[in-house]
KEKELUM-154135 format. One record per residue (C-alpha): residue in three letters; x, y, z. Coordinates in pm, 1 decimal. Example, Ala and Ser with C-alpha at 12.3 -4.5 7.8 and 13.67 -1.06 7.14 Angstrom:
// residues 2
ALA; 1230.0; -450.0; 780.0
SER; 1367.0; -106.0; 714.0
***
This chain:
// residues 218
MET; 3234.4; 2716.9; 871.7
ARG; 3155.3; 2560.5; 533.9
ILE; 3214.1; 2211.0; 393.9
THR; 3210.8; 2115.0; 25.1
SER; 3316.9; 1823.3; -193.1
LYS; 3457.4; 1766.3; -539.8
SER; 3306.2; 1415.7; -529.7
PHE; 2939.3; 1520.6; -510.4
MET; 2725.5; 1830.2; -475.4
ASN; 2507.3; 1905.3; -176.3
ASN; 2172.4; 1721.8; -198.0
LYS; 2279.9; 1549.4; -520.4
THR; 2369.6; 1189.4; -602.7
ILE; 2686.2; 1034.7; -463.1
PRO; 2867.3; 849.5; -746.7
ALA; 2884.6; 471.7; -704.1
GLU; 3263.6; 468.9; -660.2
PHE; 3212.6; 623.8; -315.4
ALA; 2959.0; 358.2; -214.4
PHE; 2990.8; 16.6; -51.0
GLY; 2734.7; -129.3; -290.8
ALA; 2667.4; -57.6; -659.4
PRO; 2370.6; -158.5; -877.2
ASP; 2394.4; -493.7; -1051.2
PRO; 2131.8; -594.6; -1309.9
ALA; 2156.5; -963.7; -1222.0
LYS; 2198.6; -961.5; -843.0
HIS; 2052.7; -615.2; -763.5
LEU; 2380.3; -508.6; -597.2
THR; 2750.3; -583.0; -594.2
PHE; 3049.0; -450.7; -402.0
SER; 3165.3; -112.3; -524.4
LYS; 3498.5; 74.0; -498.0
ASN; 3408.6; 204.5; -150.2
VAL; 3637.4; 507.6; -181.0
ASN; 3588.0; 778.2; 79.1
PRO; 3482.2; 1100.2; -98.2
HIS; 3676.0; 1422.3; -120.6
LEU; 3581.0; 1674.9; 145.2
MET; 3717.6; 2022.6; 205.1
TRP; 3627.7; 2302.5; 441.5
GLN; 3703.9; 2659.5; 531.5
ASP; 3654.8; 2914.9; 808.1
VAL; 3745.1; 2681.4; 1093.9
PRO; 3730.9; 2894.9; 1410.3
PRO; 4079.5; 2993.6; 1533.0
ASN; 4004.9; 2859.9; 1881.4
ALA; 3922.9; 2508.5; 1757.5
LYS; 4151.1; 2246.0; 1911.9
SER; 4051.2; 1957.7; 1682.4
LEU; 3794.4; 1847.5; 1424.1
VAL; 3550.3; 1556.7; 1423.4
LEU; 3385.4; 1416.4; 1111.1
ILE; 3076.1; 1195.9; 1121.7
CYS; 2878.1; 1050.2; 831.4
HIS; 2540.1; 899.3; 902.0
ASP; 2235.5; 782.0; 708.9
PRO; 1909.9; 883.9; 883.6
ASP; 1693.9; 680.8; 642.4
VAL; 1763.8; 319.5; 740.6
PRO; 1446.4; 109.1; 779.4
SER; 1345.2; 53.8; 1141.2
LYS; 1211.4; -291.5; 1045.7
LEU; 1411.9; -526.9; 825.4
ASP; 1136.1; -771.1; 724.3
ASP; 1113.9; -646.3; 364.1
VAL; 1475.3; -536.6; 314.4
ASN; 1625.8; -682.0; -5.5
GLN; 1342.3; -932.5; -42.0
GLU; 1222.5; -1030.6; -388.6
GLY; 867.1; -922.0; -465.8
ARG; 856.9; -674.5; -175.5
THR; 938.7; -308.8; -123.3
VAL; 1051.0; -106.3; 176.6
SER; 771.1; 147.2; 222.0
ALA; 848.0; 517.8; 220.6
GLN; 614.8; 545.7; 520.6
LEU; 821.3; 314.3; 739.7
PRO; 986.3; 492.0; 1036.9
ARG; 1360.6; 528.8; 988.3
VAL; 1667.5; 513.8; 1213.4
ASP; 2029.7; 629.8; 1199.1
PHE; 2316.0; 424.0; 1057.7
PHE; 2673.7; 548.2; 1108.7
HIS; 2908.1; 515.5; 811.2
TRP; 3213.3; 703.9; 938.1
ILE; 3336.0; 834.9; 1271.9
LEU; 3669.2; 1018.1; 1247.5
VAL; 3808.9; 1206.3; 1548.2
ASP; 4123.6; 1398.2; 1647.0
LEU; 4171.7; 1567.6; 1310.4
PRO; 4420.3; 1854.9; 1355.1
PRO; 4241.7; 2191.6; 1321.4
SER; 4491.5; 2289.6; 1050.6
THR; 4349.6; 2015.9; 823.6
ILE; 4166.9; 2167.3; 525.5
GLN; 4062.0; 1860.9; 327.0
ILE; 4036.9; 1483.9; 301.6
ARG; 4143.7; 1341.3; -32.3
PRO; 3944.6; 1072.1; -216.9
GLY; 4058.2; 730.9; -97.2
GLU; 4272.1; 874.1; 183.0
PHE; 4096.2; 664.9; 448.9
SER; 3917.3; 398.0; 244.8
SER; 3957.5; 234.3; -94.4
GLY; 3778.8; -95.2; -151.6
VAL; 3554.9; -321.9; 52.9
THR; 3745.3; -506.7; 325.6
PRO; 3564.8; -824.5; 436.4
LYS; 3553.5; -840.4; 818.4
GLY; 3637.4; -468.6; 831.1
LYS; 3934.1; -234.2; 821.8
SER; 4163.3; -201.8; 1121.7
GLY; 4134.8; 64.1; 1389.9
PRO; 4081.9; 269.5; 1591.0
GLU; 4427.9; 421.9; 1534.7
SER; 4462.1; 588.8; 1194.7
GLN; 4693.9; 820.0; 1004.6
ASN; 4816.8; 1158.2; 1124.2
GLY; 4718.8; 1090.1; 1482.5
THR; 4349.5; 1044.5; 1406.9
ARG; 4124.1; 767.7; 1536.9
GLN; 3827.1; 602.5; 1370.7
GLY; 3522.6; 452.5; 1535.8
LEU; 3322.7; 142.7; 1449.2
ASN; 3064.2; 203.5; 1180.8
ASP; 2730.7; 21.6; 1179.7
TYR; 2830.8; -242.9; 927.0
THR; 2980.1; -406.3; 1235.8
ALA; 2630.2; -487.8; 1360.5
TRP; 2487.9; -546.6; 1012.1
PHE; 2737.1; -823.3; 933.7
ALA; 2748.1; -973.2; 1284.4
GLY; 2720.3; -1350.9; 1258.3
ASN; 2810.5; -1358.2; 887.6
LYS; 3101.8; -1601.3; 854.4
ASP; 3241.9; -1426.4; 547.5
MET; 3185.6; -1062.5; 642.6
GLY; 3145.1; -1049.6; 1021.4
GLY; 3401.5; -839.1; 1207.8
ASN; 3484.8; -490.8; 1336.7
TYR; 3430.7; -227.5; 1069.2
PHE; 3640.5; 77.6; 1153.2
GLY; 3648.4; 394.1; 944.8
TYR; 3457.1; 470.8; 626.7
ASP; 3229.4; 224.6; 454.2
GLY; 2995.6; 392.4; 209.9
PRO; 2630.8; 370.4; 104.4
CYS; 2453.9; 40.0; 46.1
PRO; 2081.7; 106.2; 99.4
PRO; 1822.3; -166.6; 37.6
TRP; 1782.3; -224.3; -335.9
ASN; 1403.2; -229.9; -292.8
ASP; 1365.5; 88.2; -84.8
GLU; 1107.3; 338.3; -212.6
ILE; 1318.7; 638.4; -108.7
PRO; 1673.6; 750.6; -176.7
HIS; 1886.9; 760.9; 136.1
ARG; 2061.1; 1071.8; 263.4
TYR; 2426.0; 1055.0; 368.3
VAL; 2501.2; 1345.0; 597.5
PHE; 2866.7; 1440.7; 646.2
THR; 2896.8; 1667.9; 950.5
LEU; 3221.3; 1841.9; 1045.3
TYR; 3252.8; 1964.2; 1402.4
ALA; 3510.2; 2214.0; 1529.6
VAL; 3558.5; 2137.7; 1899.2
ASP; 3738.9; 2277.2; 2201.9
PHE; 3934.9; 1962.6; 2296.1
PRO; 4253.6; 1838.3; 2124.0
ARG; 4160.5; 1472.5; 2172.6
CYS; 3808.1; 1336.1; 2174.6
PRO; 3730.0; 1198.3; 2523.5
VAL; 3646.2; 845.5; 2410.5
ALA; 3875.7; 550.1; 2469.8
GLY; 3939.4; 213.4; 2312.1
THR; 3683.2; 99.3; 2058.3
PHE; 3404.0; 355.6; 2022.7
LYS; 3089.6; 415.0; 1818.4
GLY; 2902.9; 714.0; 1679.9
ALA; 2662.9; 757.1; 1971.7
GLU; 2954.8; 776.4; 2216.8
VAL; 3124.2; 1048.5; 2013.5
LEU; 2804.1; 1250.0; 1980.6
ALA; 2758.9; 1231.5; 2358.0
ALA; 3119.7; 1344.6; 2409.8
LEU; 3067.6; 1643.5; 2178.3
LYS; 2789.2; 1795.3; 2388.8
GLY; 2899.5; 2131.2; 2526.0
HIS; 3223.1; 2127.2; 2325.1
ILE; 3114.2; 2222.4; 1972.5
ILE; 3241.6; 2560.9; 1856.0
ALA; 3105.7; 2536.3; 1500.6
GLN; 2972.4; 2276.7; 1261.2
ALA; 2892.3; 2235.4; 892.4
GLN; 2716.4; 1972.0; 682.1
ILE; 2701.4; 1840.0; 329.5
THR; 2450.7; 1573.6; 222.3
GLY; 2467.1; 1326.7; -62.9
LEU; 2190.0; 1100.0; -193.0
TYR; 2211.4; 737.8; -302.1
SER; 1976.3; 461.7; -412.6
LEU; 2017.1; 110.4; -549.8
ASN; 1654.8; 98.1; -662.5
PRO; 1642.1; 163.3; -1039.8
SER; 1290.5; 304.2; -1006.0
VAL; 1397.8; 569.7; -754.7
LYS; 1561.6; 894.6; -858.2
ALA; 1829.0; 1028.3; -625.3
GLU; 1869.5; 1368.5; -787.7
ALA; 1622.2; 1546.0; -562.6
PRO; 1608.6; 1574.9; -183.0
ALA; 1475.2; 1263.9; -13.8
VAL; 1101.4; 1229.6; 32.1
ALA; 978.6; 1310.8; 381.6
HIS; 856.2; 1008.5; 570.0
ALA; 697.1; 917.2; 899.5
ARG; 915.1; 914.7; 1209.6
***
Protein backbone atom coordinates (compact mmCIF):
# COMPACT_ATOMS: atom_id res chain seq x y z
CA MET A 1 0.00 0.00 0.00
CA ARG A 2 1.27 3.48 -0.87
CA ILE A 3 0.06 6.96 0.11
CA THR A 4 0.94 10.21 -1.68
CA SER A 5 -0.26 13.81 -1.77
CA LYS A 6 -0.61 16.61 -4.29
CA SER A 7 -0.41 19.08 -1.39
CA PHE A 8 3.15 18.24 -0.27
CA MET A 9 5.94 15.80 -1.00
CA ASN A 10 7.20 13.22 1.45
CA ASN A 11 9.68 14.73 3.94
CA LYS A 12 9.17 18.20 2.43
CA THR A 13 7.48 21.35 3.71
CA ILE A 14 3.72 21.45 4.16
CA PRO A 15 2.39 24.72 2.65
CA ALA A 16 0.90 27.15 5.18
CA GLU A 17 -2.63 26.81 3.79
CA PHE A 18 -2.76 23.31 5.30
CA ALA A 19 -1.66 24.56 8.73
CA PHE A 20 -3.54 25.88 11.75
CA GLY A 21 -0.96 28.63 12.24
CA ALA A 22 1.02 30.68 9.71
CA PRO A 23 4.04 32.96 10.24
CA ASP A 24 3.30 36.57 11.07
CA PRO A 25 6.14 39.13 11.19
CA ALA A 26 4.46 41.18 13.92
CA LYS A 27 2.91 38.52 16.18
CA HIS A 28 5.07 35.50 15.21
CA LEU A 29 1.96 33.53 14.17
CA THR A 30 -1.60 34.00 13.00
CA PHE A 31 -4.45 31.67 12.10
CA SER A 32 -4.03 30.07 8.70
CA LYS A 33 -6.50 28.49 6.23
CA ASN A 34 -6.37 25.15 8.08
CA VAL A 35 -7.35 23.15 4.99
CA ASN A 36 -6.86 19.41 5.23
CA PRO A 37 -4.34 18.33 2.57
CA HIS A 38 -4.97 16.14 -0.43
CA LEU A 39 -4.15 12.49 0.16
CA MET A 40 -4.45 9.56 -2.20
CA TRP A 41 -3.49 5.91 -1.99
CA GLN A 42 -3.32 2.71 -3.95
CA ASP A 43 -2.93 -1.04 -3.51
CA VAL A 44 -5.38 -1.36 -0.62
CA PRO A 45 -5.56 -5.09 0.18
CA PRO A 46 -8.75 -6.70 -1.19
CA ASN A 47 -9.60 -8.14 2.23
CA ALA A 48 -9.59 -4.74 3.96
CA LYS A 49 -12.96 -3.95 5.56
CA SER A 50 -12.26 -0.27 6.29
CA LEU A 51 -9.51 2.35 6.44
CA VAL A 52 -8.25 4.48 9.32
CA LEU A 53 -6.24 7.68 8.90
CA ILE A 54 -4.21 9.24 11.71
CA CYS A 55 -2.00 12.33 11.60
CA HIS A 56 0.33 12.97 14.50
CA ASP A 57 3.28 15.20 15.33
CA PRO A 58 5.97 13.30 17.29
CA ASP A 59 8.01 16.46 17.94
CA VAL A 60 5.93 18.37 20.49
CA PRO A 61 7.98 19.66 23.46
CA SER A 62 7.58 17.56 26.60
CA LYS A 63 7.97 20.73 28.70
CA LEU A 64 6.12 23.93 27.83
CA ASP A 65 8.12 26.43 29.91
CA ASP A 66 9.84 28.03 26.91
CA VAL A 67 7.11 27.53 24.29
CA ASN A 68 6.31 30.78 22.44
CA GLN A 69 8.16 32.88 25.02
CA GLU A 70 10.00 36.00 23.91
CA GLY A 71 13.77 35.81 24.32
CA ARG A 72 13.74 32.01 24.73
CA THR A 73 14.01 29.01 22.45
CA VAL A 74 12.71 25.45 22.64
CA SER A 75 15.88 23.35 22.62
CA ALA A 76 16.38 20.68 19.98
CA GLN A 77 17.62 18.43 22.80
CA LEU A 78 14.35 18.55 24.72
CA PRO A 79 12.51 15.18 24.82
CA ARG A 80 9.43 15.20 22.61
CA VAL A 81 5.93 13.71 22.79
CA ASP A 82 3.11 12.92 20.37
CA PHE A 83 0.33 15.34 19.44
CA PHE A 84 -2.63 14.05 17.41
CA HIS A 85 -3.91 16.31 14.64
CA TRP A 86 -6.43 14.03 12.94
CA ILE A 87 -8.16 10.76 13.75
CA LEU A 88 -10.48 9.56 10.97
CA VAL A 89 -12.07 6.10 11.14
CA ASP A 90 -14.58 3.99 9.19
CA LEU A 91 -13.42 5.10 5.75
CA PRO A 92 -14.87 2.69 3.16
CA PRO A 93 -12.09 0.52 1.66
CA SER A 94 -13.17 1.66 -1.81
CA THR A 95 -12.06 5.23 -0.97
CA ILE A 96 -9.01 6.23 -3.02
CA GLN A 97 -8.43 9.83 -1.95
CA ILE A 98 -9.33 12.72 0.32
CA ARG A 99 -9.69 16.05 -1.44
CA PRO A 100 -8.19 19.30 -0.09
CA GLY A 101 -10.67 20.91 2.28
CA GLU A 102 -13.00 17.90 2.26
CA PHE A 103 -12.93 17.59 6.06
CA SER A 104 -11.54 20.95 7.18
CA SER A 105 -11.36 24.48 5.81
CA GLY A 106 -10.63 27.27 8.27
CA VAL A 107 -9.99 27.51 11.99
CA THR A 108 -13.14 26.93 14.05
CA PRO A 109 -12.88 28.47 17.54
CA LYS A 110 -14.02 25.94 20.16
CA GLY A 111 -13.63 23.16 17.58
CA LYS A 112 -15.51 21.49 14.75
CA SER A 113 -18.39 19.15 15.47
CA GLY A 114 -18.13 15.38 15.70
CA PRO A 115 -17.63 12.51 15.97
CA GLU A 116 -20.07 11.76 13.12
CA SER A 117 -18.78 12.91 9.74
CA GLN A 118 -19.52 12.53 6.04
CA ASN A 119 -19.92 9.25 4.19
CA GLY A 120 -20.38 7.27 7.37
CA THR A 121 -16.98 8.17 8.81
CA ARG A 122 -16.25 9.29 12.36
CA GLN A 123 -13.60 11.68 13.63
CA GLY A 124 -11.87 11.65 16.98
CA LEU A 125 -10.80 14.51 19.22
CA ASN A 126 -7.45 15.97 18.26
CA ASP A 127 -5.04 17.34 20.86
CA TYR A 128 -5.99 20.98 20.41
CA THR A 129 -8.82 19.99 22.75
CA ALA A 130 -6.33 19.76 25.63
CA TRP A 131 -4.16 22.62 24.36
CA PHE A 132 -7.02 25.13 24.45
CA ALA A 133 -8.70 23.77 27.60
CA GLY A 134 -9.57 26.67 29.88
CA ASN A 135 -9.24 29.29 27.12
CA LYS A 136 -12.52 31.23 27.10
CA ASP A 137 -12.26 32.08 23.41
CA MET A 138 -10.89 28.81 22.03
CA GLY A 139 -11.67 26.09 24.59
CA GLY A 140 -13.88 23.25 23.36
CA ASN A 141 -13.92 19.83 21.68
CA TYR A 142 -11.76 19.80 18.56
CA PHE A 143 -12.92 16.99 16.29
CA GLY A 144 -11.34 16.16 12.95
CA TYR A 145 -8.38 17.84 11.26
CA ASP A 146 -6.59 20.84 12.68
CA GLY A 147 -3.20 21.36 11.10
CA PRO A 148 0.32 22.30 12.18
CA CYS A 149 1.04 25.11 14.63
CA PRO A 150 4.41 24.31 16.23
CA PRO A 151 6.06 26.74 18.67
CA TRP A 152 7.40 29.76 16.78
CA ASN A 153 10.64 29.55 18.79
CA ASP A 154 11.34 25.82 18.34
CA GLU A 155 14.84 24.94 17.12
CA ILE A 156 13.58 22.03 15.00
CA PRO A 157 10.98 21.65 12.29
CA HIS A 158 8.12 19.37 13.30
CA ARG A 159 7.16 16.23 11.43
CA TYR A 160 3.51 15.57 10.59
CA VAL A 161 3.05 11.88 9.95
CA PHE A 162 -0.07 10.80 8.05
CA THR A 163 -0.57 7.05 8.48
CA LEU A 164 -3.21 5.10 6.58
CA TYR A 165 -4.22 1.73 8.00
CA ALA A 166 -6.13 -0.98 6.14
CA VAL A 167 -7.96 -3.01 8.79
CA ASP A 168 -10.08 -6.13 9.09
CA PHE A 169 -13.13 -4.55 10.76
CA PRO A 170 -15.84 -2.51 8.99
CA ARG A 171 -16.32 -0.20 11.98
CA CYS A 172 -13.61 0.82 14.40
CA PRO A 173 -14.44 -0.60 17.87
CA VAL A 174 -14.46 2.74 19.68
CA ALA A 175 -17.64 4.42 20.86
CA GLY A 176 -18.79 7.93 21.63
CA THR A 177 -16.07 10.55 21.83
CA PHE A 178 -12.64 8.99 21.27
CA LYS A 179 -9.00 10.02 20.98
CA GLY A 180 -5.94 8.86 19.07
CA ALA A 181 -4.57 6.56 21.77
CA GLU A 182 -7.89 4.68 21.94
CA VAL A 183 -7.90 4.10 18.18
CA LEU A 184 -4.29 2.93 18.16
CA ALA A 185 -5.13 0.45 20.92
CA ALA A 186 -8.16 -0.78 18.95
CA LEU A 187 -6.01 -1.32 15.84
CA LYS A 188 -3.70 -3.83 17.51
CA GLY A 189 -4.04 -7.22 15.84
CA HIS A 190 -6.32 -5.84 13.11
CA ILE A 191 -3.94 -4.06 10.73
CA ILE A 192 -3.64 -5.71 7.31
CA ALA A 193 -1.39 -3.05 5.77
CA GLN A 194 -0.28 0.50 6.41
CA ALA A 195 1.46 3.37 4.63
CA GLN A 196 2.85 6.75 5.67
CA ILE A 197 3.67 10.15 4.27
CA THR A 198 5.40 12.85 6.33
CA GLY A 199 5.36 16.60 5.93
CA LEU A 200 7.52 19.17 7.72
CA TYR A 201 6.52 22.54 9.15
CA SER A 202 8.09 25.32 11.19
CA LEU A 203 7.03 28.80 12.28
CA ASN A 204 10.59 29.72 13.24
CA PRO A 205 12.09 31.87 10.45
CA SER A 206 15.58 30.67 11.37
CA VAL A 207 14.68 27.00 10.89
CA LYS A 208 14.57 25.36 7.48
CA ALA A 209 11.88 22.74 6.97
CA GLU A 210 13.11 21.41 3.64
CA ALA A 211 15.18 18.61 5.11
CA PRO A 212 14.21 15.77 7.45
CA ALA A 213 13.88 16.85 11.06
CA VAL A 214 16.97 16.83 13.24
CA ALA A 215 17.24 13.84 15.56
CA HIS A 216 16.78 14.72 19.19
CA ALA A 217 16.88 13.12 22.60
CA ARG A 218 13.95 10.95 23.65
